[in-house]
PATI-929133 format. One line per 2 residues: number of its first residue (from 0); their letters; for each residue x, y, z of N, C-alpha, C. Coordinates in nm, 4 decimals. Layout:
REM residues N
NUM = A = X,Y,Z,X,Y,Z,X,Y,Z ~ ...
END
This chain:
REM residues 92
0 = XX = -6.1790,3.4630,6.4134,-6.3024,3.4421,6.3406,-6.2708,3.4122,6.1944 ~ -6.3417,3.3171,6.1376,-6.3188,3.2796,5.9992,-6.3969,3.3714,5.9067
2 = XX = -6.3405,3.4029,5.7931,-6.4037,3.4924,5.6970,-6.5277,3.4312,5.6345 ~ -6.5466,3.3014,5.6496,-6.6588,3.2339,5.5856,-6.7793,3.2198,5.6774
4 = XX = -6.7829,3.2962,5.7849,-6.8982,3.2912,5.8737,-6.8874,3.1848,5.9795 ~ -6.7695,3.1324,6.0041,-6.7512,3.0353,6.1106,-6.7584,2.8904,6.0662
6 = XX = -6.7786,2.8652,5.9388,-6.7834,2.7280,5.8907,-6.6427,2.6725,5.8819 ~ -6.6324,2.5410,5.9008,-6.5021,2.4764,5.8887,-6.4579,2.4771,5.7430
8 = XX = -6.3256,2.4680,5.7177,-6.2782,2.4631,5.5781,-6.3402,2.3471,5.5008 ~ -6.3621,2.2336,5.5671,-6.4209,2.1176,5.4988,-6.5632,2.1475,5.4541
10 = XX = -6.6405,2.2182,5.5395,-6.7783,2.2526,5.5035,-6.7810,2.3503,5.3870 ~ -6.6912,2.4479,5.3896,-6.6838,2.5445,5.2804,-6.6401,2.4744,5.1527
12 = XX = -6.5391,2.3877,5.1603,-6.4904,2.3152,5.0426,-6.5999,2.2304,4.9809 ~ -6.6845,2.1693,5.0645,-6.7904,2.0826,5.0138,-6.8918,2.1622,4.9320
14 = XX = -6.9027,2.2916,4.9581,-6.9986,2.3753,4.8878,-6.9431,2.4311,4.7573 ~ -6.8135,2.4219,4.7368,-6.7502,2.4789,4.6173,-6.7486,2.3779,4.5031
16 = XX = -6.7736,2.4285,4.3826,-6.7507,2.3421,4.2684,-6.6083,2.3680,4.2188 ~ -6.5656,2.2946,4.1197,-6.4283,2.3040,4.0711,-6.3951,2.4451,4.0235
18 = XX = -6.4837,2.5049,3.9469,-6.4576,2.6376,3.8919,-6.4461,2.7424,4.0020 ~ -6.5316,2.7341,4.1038,-6.5255,2.8288,4.2151,-6.3946,2.8135,4.2917
20 = XX = -6.3554,2.6901,4.3139,-6.2297,2.6647,4.3859,-6.1113,2.7173,4.3059 ~ -6.1118,2.6957,4.1746,-6.0028,2.7460,4.0900,-5.9991,2.8982,4.0902
22 = XX = -6.1152,2.9623,4.0850,-6.1198,3.1088,4.0894,-6.0590,3.1608,4.2189 ~ -6.0964,3.0990,4.3304,-6.0404,3.1413,4.4591,-5.8898,3.1184,4.4624
24 = XX = -5.8478,3.0049,4.4114,-5.7050,2.9728,4.4098,-5.6277,3.0733,4.3235 ~ -5.6821,3.1096,4.2097,-5.6171,3.2081,4.1232,-5.6057,3.3443,4.1927
26 = XX = -5.7086,3.3844,4.2659,-5.7029,3.5118,4.3387,-5.5965,3.5084,4.4467 ~ -5.5872,3.3942,4.5158,-5.4865,3.3790,4.6220,-5.3458,3.3873,4.5628
28 = XX = -5.3237,3.3158,4.4533,-5.1924,3.3171,4.3885,-5.1575,3.4588,4.3441 ~ -5.2517,3.5268,4.2853,-5.2285,3.6635,4.2399,-5.1923,3.7548,4.3573
30 = XX = -5.2657,3.7422,4.4662,-5.2378,3.8251,4.5838,-5.1000,3.7950,4.6423 ~ -5.0645,3.6674,4.6486,-4.9333,3.6307,4.7013,-4.8207,3.6753,4.6087
32 = XX = -4.8449,3.6722,4.4782,-4.7425,3.7130,4.3830,-4.7123,3.8625,4.3894 ~ -4.8082,3.9422,4.4370,-4.7853,4.0862,4.4484,-4.6753,4.1164,4.5492
34 = XX = -4.6615,4.0300,4.6493,-4.5498,4.0409,4.7414,-4.5661,4.1393,4.8548 ~ -4.6738,4.2147,4.8604,-4.6891,4.3123,4.9674,-4.7906,4.2665,5.0726
36 = XX = -4.8040,4.1366,5.0903,-4.8972,4.0787,5.1869,-4.8234,4.0584,5.3193 ~ -4.8828,4.1023,5.4313,-4.8202,4.0776,5.5616,-4.7999,3.9272,5.5845
38 = XX = -4.6963,3.8938,5.6588,-4.6576,3.7543,5.6775,-4.7716,3.6664,5.7267 ~ -4.8428,3.7084,5.8305,-4.9520,3.6260,5.8854,-5.0607,3.6020,5.7807
40 = XX = -5.0952,3.7049,5.7052,-5.1963,3.6887,5.6014,-5.1440,3.5980,5.4906 ~ -5.0163,3.6119,5.4567,-4.9566,3.5275,5.3532,-4.9633,3.3801,5.3938
42 = XX = -4.9379,3.3527,5.5212,-4.9453,3.2144,5.5700,-5.0882,3.1630,5.5600 ~ -5.1842,3.2457,5.6021,-5.3256,3.2061,5.5930,-5.3661,3.1815,5.4472
44 = XX = -5.3241,3.2712,5.3591,-5.3553,3.2545,5.2168,-5.2922,3.1279,5.1605 ~ -5.1680,3.1020,5.1999,-5.0998,2.9811,5.1527,-5.1738,2.8562,5.1990
46 = XX = -5.2158,2.8538,5.3260,-5.2893,2.7378,5.3784,-5.4205,2.7189,5.3038 ~ -5.4919,2.8278,5.2804,-5.6183,2.8184,5.2068,-5.5916,2.7716,5.0643
48 = XX = -5.4855,2.8221,5.0045,-5.4503,2.7788,4.8697,-5.4213,2.6300,4.8627 ~ -5.3545,2.5783,4.9641,-5.3266,2.4343,4.9676,-5.4562,2.3544,4.9799
50 = XX = -5.5490,2.4017,5.0626,-5.6794,2.3346,5.0758,-5.7526,2.3339,4.9416 ~ -5.7537,2.4483,4.8750,-5.8207,2.4578,4.7457,-5.7531,2.3700,4.6413
52 = XX = -5.6213,2.3641,4.6446,-5.5479,2.2791,4.5522,-5.5843,2.1319,4.5722 ~ -5.5928,2.0897,4.6969,-5.6321,1.9513,4.7263,-5.7748,1.9250,4.6807
54 = XX = -5.8631,2.0207,4.7049,-6.0016,2.0062,4.6630,-6.0108,1.9900,4.5119 ~ -5.9394,2.0755,4.4387,-5.9407,2.0657,4.2925,-5.8868,1.9307,4.2466
56 = XX = -5.7793,1.8850,4.3089,-5.7236,1.7543,4.2750,-5.8229,1.6415,4.2996 ~ -5.8941,1.6482,4.4115,-5.9942,1.5460,4.4434,-6.1084,1.5482,4.3423
58 = XX = -6.1532,1.6690,4.3086,-6.2633,1.6789,4.2125,-6.2204,1.6280,4.0751 ~ -6.0977,1.6557,4.0350,-6.0479,1.6039,3.9069,-6.0391,1.4516,3.9084
60 = XX = -5.9963,1.3954,4.0212,-5.9906,1.2494,4.0317,-6.1294,1.1886,4.0219 ~ -6.2285,1.2522,4.0842,-6.3658,1.2026,4.0762,-6.4157,1.2043,3.9325
62 = XX = -6.3886,1.3124,3.8623,-6.4315,1.3235,3.7234,-6.3588,1.2211,3.6374 ~ -6.2302,1.2053,3.6623,-6.1515,1.1097,3.5838,-6.2096,0.9693,3.5974
64 = XX = -6.2522,0.9331,3.7184,-6.3104,0.7999,3.7388,-6.4427,0.7849,3.6658 ~ -6.5130,0.8949,3.6446,-6.6437,0.8894,3.5792,-6.6349,0.8904,3.4268
66 = XX = -6.5265,0.9468,3.3769,-6.5155,0.9616,3.2311,-6.4963,0.8250,3.1657 ~ -6.5768,0.8016,3.0696,-6.5622,0.6778,2.9931,-6.5651,0.7135,2.8458
68 = XX = -6.4882,0.6439,2.7718,-6.4936,0.6636,2.6277,-6.5435,0.5357,2.5633 ~ -6.6086,0.5544,2.4558,-6.6587,0.4387,2.3818,-6.5727,0.4237,2.2568
70 = XX = -6.5182,0.3080,2.2439,-6.4322,0.2815,2.1286,-6.4819,0.1581,2.0550 ~ -6.4461,0.1509,1.9314,-6.4849,0.0357,1.8521,-6.3697,-0.0634,1.8482
72 = XX = -6.3986,-0.1868,1.8882,-6.3004,-0.2948,1.8833,-6.3627,-0.4126,1.8103 ~ -6.2995,-0.4555,1.7062,-6.3451,-0.5715,1.6298,-6.4927,-0.5607,1.5925
74 = XX = -6.5344,-0.4408,1.5523,-6.6722,-0.4237,1.5087,-6.7721,-0.4051,1.6214 ~ -6.7287,-0.4113,1.7453,-6.8201,-0.3934,1.8580,-6.7766,-0.2722,1.9393
76 = XX = -6.8734,-0.2055,1.9971,-6.8423,-0.0935,2.0843,-6.8221,-0.1458,2.2259 ~ -6.7162,-0.1027,2.2867,-6.6862,-0.1429,2.4246,-6.6648,-0.0176,2.5074
78 = XX = -6.7070,-0.0250,2.6309,-6.6885,0.0866,2.7214,-6.5498,0.0765,2.7848 ~ -6.4792,0.1873,2.7880,-6.3470,0.1933,2.8501,-6.3476,0.3058,2.9520
80 = XX = -6.2706,0.2863,3.0573,-6.2580,0.3945,3.1538,-6.1581,0.4964,3.1015 ~ -6.1374,0.6026,3.1755,-6.0534,0.7138,3.1319,-5.9121,0.6693,3.0986
82 = XX = -5.8567,0.5755,3.1755,-5.7190,0.5311,3.1551,-5.7048,0.4395,3.0342 ~ -5.8170,0.4045,2.9710,-5.8102,0.3224,2.8516,-5.8185,0.1739,2.8788
84 = XX = -5.8480,0.1354,3.0008,-5.8584,-0.0058,3.0352,-6.0004,-0.0531,3.0067 ~ -6.0121,-0.1671,2.9405,-6.1434,-0.2206,2.9102,-6.2112,-0.2677,3.0369
86 = XX = -6.3396,-0.2353,3.0473,-6.4165,-0.2855,3.1603,-6.4746,-0.4192,3.1190 ~ -6.4719,-0.5138,3.2088,-6.5151,-0.6494,3.1752,-6.6656,-0.6560,3.1530
88 = XX = -6.7036,-0.7269,3.0479,-6.8426,-0.7569,3.0229,-6.9291,-0.6382,2.9890 ~ -6.8753,-0.5315,2.9386,-6.9572,-0.4150,2.9090,-6.9531,-0.3857,2.7598
90 = XX = -7.0126,-0.4724,2.6827,-7.0243,-0.4515,2.5403,-7.1528,-0.3754,2.5130 ~ -7.1550,-0.3029,2.4019,-7.2764,-0.2334,2.3614,-7.3369,-0.3012,2.2439
END
């Protein structure tokens, strides 16, 4: 039986925001670092930690794609994506 009420890891992950996932991941790391976790539980915690790590990475990638900075070039404001590449035809 799953501790989350029977939901799949994907369903649980979809309900977590970045901060919640990081909090869970930090608790897992802390518990594993204590070293007194039974092997089977340690494996389960490690697997959950990997899922949370992937989720956090995906959420960061989504945010990175959304982040835009506005910079001034030759007296005009242009929209740039996070990586600093100019987007075509998007002058302000």
